[in-house]
C-alpha positions in Angstrom: -25.5 -14.1 7.9 -24.9 -15.4 5.1 -21.3 -17.0 4.2 -19.8 -15.1 1.1 -17.6 -18.0 0.3 -20.5 -20.5 0.5 -23.1 -18.3 -1.4 -20.5 -17.7 -4.1 -20.0 -21.3 -4.6 -23.9 -22.1 -4.6 -23.7 -18.9 -7.3 -21.3 -21.1 -9.5 -18.3 -18.7 -8.9 -14.7 -19.2 -10.1 -12.5 -19.6 -7.0 -10.7 -15.8 -6.5 -13.5 -14.3 -8.4 -15.9 -11.5 -6.3 -18.8 -10.3 -7.1 -20.7 -7.1 -5.5 -24.1 -6.7 -7.0 -26.2 -3.6 -6.2 -24.5 -3.9 -2.2 -25.9 -1.5 -0.2 -25.2 -0.6 3.7 -26.3 1.8 6.5 -25.0 2.4 9.8 -26.7 3.8 12.9 -24.2 6.2 14.5 -26.9 7.7 17.0 -25.7 6.6 20.6 -27.8 4.2 22.5 -29.3 6.4 25.5 -32.0 4.1 26.5 -35.7 4.6 26.4 -38.3 5.1 29.2 -41.5 2.4 29.5 -43.3 5.6 28.2 -41.2 5.8 25.1 -41.3 2.0 24.4 -45.1 2.4 24.5 -45.4 5.0 22.6 -42.8 3.8 20.3 -40.8 6.9 20.4 -37.5 6.8 18.6 -34.3 8.5 20.3 -33.3 11.3 18.5 -29.8 11.8 16.8 -28.2 11.8 13.2 -29.6 9.8 10.3 -28.0 6.3 9.6 -24.9 6.7 7.6 -24.7 5.1 3.3 -21.3 3.5 3.9 -22.0 1.1 0.8 -24.4 2.6 -1.7 -25.5 0.3 -4.5 -22.3 -0.6 -5.5 -21.7 -3.3 -8.1 -18.3 -4.7 -9.0 -16.7 -8.1 -10.4 -13.5 -8.5 -10.2 -12.3 -11.7 -12.4 -9.9 -14.3 -10.7 -6.5 -13.2 -10.7 -6.9 -9.7 -10.5 -5.5 -7.0 -8.4 -7.7 -4.5 -7.3 -6.3 -1.3 -5.2 -9.5 0.5 -3.6 -9.3 4.5 -2.4 -10.9 7.2 -1.0 -11.2 9.6 1.3 -12.0 8.6 5.5 -15.7 7.2 5.5 -16.0 6.6 1.8 -16.9 2.7 2.3 -13.5 1.3 1.6 -13.0 -0.9 4.9 -17.0 -1.3 4.7 -16.4 -2.9 1.2 -13.9 -5.4 2.6 -16.1 -6.2 5.9 -19.0 -6.9 3.4 -17.0 -9.4 1.3 -15.3 -11.1 4.3 -18.6 -11.6 5.9 -18.0 -9.8 8.6 -21.0 -7.4 8.0 -24.4 -8.5 6.4 -25.9 -6.4 3.5 -29.1 -4.4 3.7 -29.6 -5.2 0.1 -27.7 -6.4 -3.1 -25.8 -9.6 -2.8 -21.8 -9.9 -2.0 -20.1 -13.4 -3.6 -16.6 -15.0 -2.9 -15.5 -17.7 -5.0 -12.9 -20.3 -3.2 -11.2 -19.3 0.3 -11.0 -15.8 1.1 -8.3 -14.7 4.0 -8.7 -11.2 5.4 -6.6 -9.2 7.1 -8.8 -5.9 8.3 -8.2 -5.1 12.0 -5.2 -5.2 14.1 -5.8 -8.3 16.6 -9.1 -9.6 14.5 -9.4 -13.3 15.5 -6.5 -13.4 18.0 -6.9 -14.6 21.7 -5.1 -12.0 24.0 -4.3 -14.2 26.5 -2.8 -17.0 23.8 0.8 -16.9 22.7 1.6 -15.8 19.3 2.3 -19.7 18.7 -0.9 -20.4 19.9 -3.1 -17.9 17.8 -1.1 -19.2 14.9 -2.6 -23.0 15.7 -6.1 -21.1 16.3 -6.1 -19.0 13.1 -5.3 -22.4 11.2 -8.2 -24.1 12.5 -10.3 -21.3 11.9 -9.2 -21.3 8.3 -10.4 -24.8 8.2 -6.3 -26.2 8.3 -5.7 -29.6 9.8 -3.4 -29.7 13.0 -0.6 -31.2 10.8 -1.0 -28.4 8.1 -0.8 -25.5 10.5 2.3 -27.5 11.9 3.9 -27.4 8.4 3.6 -23.8 8.5 4.5 -22.9 11.7 8.1 -22.1 11.1 7.8 -20.3 8.0 5.3 -18.0 10.0 7.4 -17.5 12.8 10.5 -17.0 10.6 8.6 -14.5 8.5 7.4 -12.5 11.6 10.9 -12.0 13.0 9.2 -11.9 16.3 11.9 -14.1 17.7 11.3 -15.6 21.2 8.2 -13.1 21.7 6.3 -15.8 19.3 5.7 -17.6 22.8 4.6 -14.6 24.8 1.1 -13.6 25.1 -0.4 -11.6 22.6 -1.9 -8.7 24.8 1.7 -7.9 25.2 2.3 -7.1 21.7 2.7 -3.5 20.3 0.9 -3.0 17.1 4.0 -3.3 15.2 4.3 -6.7 16.6 0.6 -7.5 15.9 0.7 -6.6 12.4 3.9 -8.9 11.9 2.0 -11.6 13.4 -1.2 -11.3 11.8 0.1 -10.7 8.3 2.7 -13.7 8.7 -0.5 -15.9 9.0 -3.0 -14.6 6.2 0.3 -15.0 4.0 1.1 -18.4 4.5 -2.5 -20.0 4.5 -3.7 -21.1 1.0 -6.1 -18.4 -0.5 -8.0 -17.6 -3.3 -8.5 -14.3 -2.4 -6.5 -11.7 -0.3 -8.8 -8.8 1.3 -5.9 -6.8 3.0 -6.8 -3.2 4.9 -5.2 -0.2 5.9 -3.2 -2.2 9.0 -0.2 -2.6 6.8 0.8 1.3 7.6 1.1 0.6 11.4 4.3 -1.6 10.6 7.8 -0.5 10.1 9.1 0.3 6.6 11.4 -2.4 6.0 8.5 -5.0 7.1 6.1 -3.2 4.8 8.1 -3.8 2.0 8.4 -7.2 3.3 4.9 -7.6 2.8 4.6 -6.0 -0.5 7.1 -8.4 -1.8 5.1 -11.2 -0.1 1.7 -10.3 -1.8 3.4 -9.9 -5.3 4.4 -13.7 -4.9 0.6 -14.3 -3.9 -0.1 -12.7 -7.1 1.8 -14.5 -9.0 0.8 -17.9 -7.7 -3.0 -16.9 -9.1 -4.3 -15.1 -5.9 -7.2 -12.4 -6.5 -6.2 -9.1 -4.4 -8.0 -6.4 -2.9 -6.2 -3.9 -1.3 -7.1 -0.9 0.6 -4.5 1.5 1.3 -4.0 5.3 1.7 -0.3 4.4 0.3 -1.0 5.3 -3.4 3.1 4.0 -4.3 2.2 1.0 -2.6 -0.9 0.7 -4.4 0.5 1.3 -7.8 3.2 -1.2 -7.1 0.8 -4.2 -6.7 -2.4 -3.4 -8.6 -3.5 -3.2 -12.3 -6.6 -1.9 -11.4 -8.1 0.9 -9.3 -11.3 1.5 -7.5 -12.1 4.7 -6.4 -14.8 5.2 -4.1 -16.9 8.5 -2.5 -19.8 8.6 -0.3 -20.3 4.7 -0.4 -20.6 5.0 -4.5 -17.9 4.1 -7.0 -16.8 7.0 -8.9 -13.9 5.2 -10.9 -13.2 1.7 -11.8 -10.3 1.0 -14.1 -6.4 1.2 -14.7 -4.3 2.2 -11.9 -2.4 5.0 -13.1 -5.5 7.0 -14.3 -7.2 6.1 -11.2 -4.7 7.3 -8.9 -4.6 10.5 -11.2 -8.3 10.9 -10.7 -8.2 10.3 -6.9 -5.3 12.9 -6.6 -8.0 15.2 -8.1 -10.6 14.2 -5.8 -8.3 14.9 -2.8 -6.4 18.2 -4.7 -3.3 16.4 -3.9 -2.6 16.6 -8.0 1.2 17.6 -7.2 2.0 14.9 -5.0 3.6 14.7 -1.7 6.8 16.4 -2.1 6.4 19.2 -0.4 7.6 19.8 3.5 5.4 21.0 6.1 8.0 21.2 8.8 9.1 24.0 10.6 12.2 26.0 9.2 15.3 24.5 9.9 18.4 26.0 11.6 20.5 25.2 8.5 21.3 28.3 6.4 20.0 26.2 2.8 16.3 24.0 3.0 14.8 21.9 0.4 11.1 22.5 1.4 9.4 20.7 -1.7 10.4 17.4 -3.6 8.4 16.3 -6.6 9.6 12.7 -8.5 7.8 13.6 -11.8 6.4 11.4 -15.0 6.8 12.7 -18.5 3.7 14.2 -18.6 4.6 16.2 -15.6 2.4 13.9 -12.8 3.6 13.5 -9.8 4.5 9.5 -9.2 6.0 7.1 -6.8 6.2 4.0 -8.8 8.4 3.8 -11.9 8.9 1.1 -14.9 13.0 0.5 -15.7 13.4 2.8 -18.7 10.9 5.3 -18.1 11.8 9.1 -18.3 11.8 10.7 -14.7 12.4 14.6 -13.5 13.1 15.5 -9.9 12.0 19.2 -9.1 13.6 21.0 -6.5 12.7 24.2 -4.6 15.8 25.4 -2.5 15.1 28.5 -0.1 18.1 30.4 1.6 17.6 31.8 4.9 20.4 34.4 4.5 23.2 34.8 2.0 25.2 31.9 0.8 28.9 31.8 -0.6 28.8 28.5 -2.3 25.1 27.2 -2.4 25.2 23.4 -3.6 22.4 20.4 -4.2 23.1 16.9 -3.4 21.5 14.1 -4.6 22.1 10.3 -3.5 19.9 7.3 -4.3 20.0 4.5 -1.8 18.7 1.0 -2.2 17.0 -1.1 0.7 19.4 -1.9 2.7 20.8 2.1 3.0 23.7 1.3 0.4 24.5 4.8 -1.5 23.9 3.5 -5.8 24.8 6.9 -7.0 25.5 10.5 -5.8 26.0 13.4 -7.7 25.8 17.6 -6.8 25.4 20.9 -8.6 26.0 24.5 -7.8 22.8 26.6 -7.4 22.2 30.1 -8.4 19.8 31.8 -6.0 17.5 34.6 -6.7 16.3 36.6 -4.3 17.0 33.7 -1.7 15.3 30.7 -3.6 16.0 28.4 -6.4 13.9 26.4 -8.3 15.6 23.7 -10.4 15.3 20.3 -11.9 16.9 17.0 -13.2 15.8 15.1 -16.1 16.8 11.7 -16.3 16.2 9.9 -19.8 16.2 6.8 -19.0 15.5 5.5 -15.8 18.4 3.0 -15.1 17.3 0.8 -12.3 15.7 -2.5 -12.1 12.8 -3.6 -9.8 13.3 -2.5 -6.2 12.5 0.1 -3.0 14.7 3.2 -3.0 15.7 6.2 -1.1 16.2 9.4 -2.7 18.2 11.9 -0.3 18.5 15.5 -0.9 21.0 18.0 0.8 21.2 21.6 0.1 24.1 23.1 1.8 26.9 25.9 1.7 30.2 24.5 0.5 32.1 27.3 2.6 31.1 26.2 6.0 30.1 23.1 7.8 26.6 22.0 7.3 24.1 19.1 9.0 23.5 16.5 6.9 20.1 15.2 4.4 17.8 17.7 4.4 15.0 15.4 2.8 14.6 11.9 2.2 11.5 10.6 -0.1 10.9 6.9 -1.1 10.2 5.4 -4.7 9.5 1.9 -6.6 10.9 0.5 -9.6 8.3 -2.1 -10.7 9.7 -5.5 -11.2 9.9 -7.2 -14.7 11.4 -10.7 -15.8 14.6 -10.9 -17.4 16.9 -9.0 -15.1 18.3 -9.0 -11.5 19.9 -6.5 -9.2 20.2 -3.1 -9.4 21.8 -1.4 -12.3 19.7 -1.6 -15.9 22.7 -2.7 -18.1 20.5 -4.7 -21.0 21.6 -4.6 -24.7 21.1 -6.3 -27.5 22.2 -9.4 -27.9 24.1 -10.9 -31.1 25.7 -14.0 -32.3 28.7 -14.0 -34.2 29.1 -16.7 -36.5 33.1 -17.6 -37.1 33.7 -17.6 -41.1 34.0 -20.7 -42.7 37.6 -21.7 -44.6 37.6 -23.1 -48.0 39.1 -26.3 -48.2 
């Protein structure tokens, strides 16, 4: 098996540059049933399904510093692409080349000694990536602090939960000097707070010039950190272009153009429920990530299980710490037990960060349970302002009038 990093150096690729050239790889999915001596003599092969073509003549070029999100159905070839780029899986034909140092986070516990402690695995993974002992020691405290594992860092990793494994694996990967980061769906296992922390760390690595290839079914995460999207289907590239257009293409392929705001929960015991919430952009497309100043439409579907005296819909926006930064409420007019309404925001006045939209439908004439729906969304960060609310205006300088002598 050829090392993609070494091959990239031999091919003259710049650090962080990635090249897939007509890359193909098939996997045999037939079970090994064993063959008799008669089968071997007569050269009879076992029966079973044909090999699966995970990658079929895939060609991609990623420039140094680019951020690429890779999406597609299950089995589309996304993980196989990352495994090929990291050198785990060889190609049947074509080339897979990476310039510079590649750090990959593809599978839970990959590269860990299960009987070693978390701290010992930090040393082991550092050595595997070519760091000297003192270089690992310089990073160890930062890795432990980022992982938030506390005293468990000195426990064997075989005692870790999947979430703890992600914390350790990502913390190590995030603190190694990499020209390219290859990250698979493993971040979906961690808790919400840690996922947000990971995305912020990824953003920092991007700002320092690292190349990113990020596989995820979380389109909000893709839109937040990636400037380019590649859609795979059946082992082939079906779209390669800007993130917004790529995710719209992906939603059309998956039949989810209207977003994921529809609830599939069983009917609640409450009188009023909100089965559907959508966050839409100016073109009416469902979005999970916006920019400061974007127009936003919030669309709601409210259903009443019985007559309601004073139906009302309440909205809250909460920051990453759960603090309410905005609250409003409006009355409802129900027709045949339901209402569809929208709130149009001409200019989103939030600065970069992650937020939760909390929706409550209630009958003001009687006691009701708490929030009915919670949806997360993000606002992309931009230079020039910090905090939560955008109060930027136009600066002007006033010069005092001169007094004649």
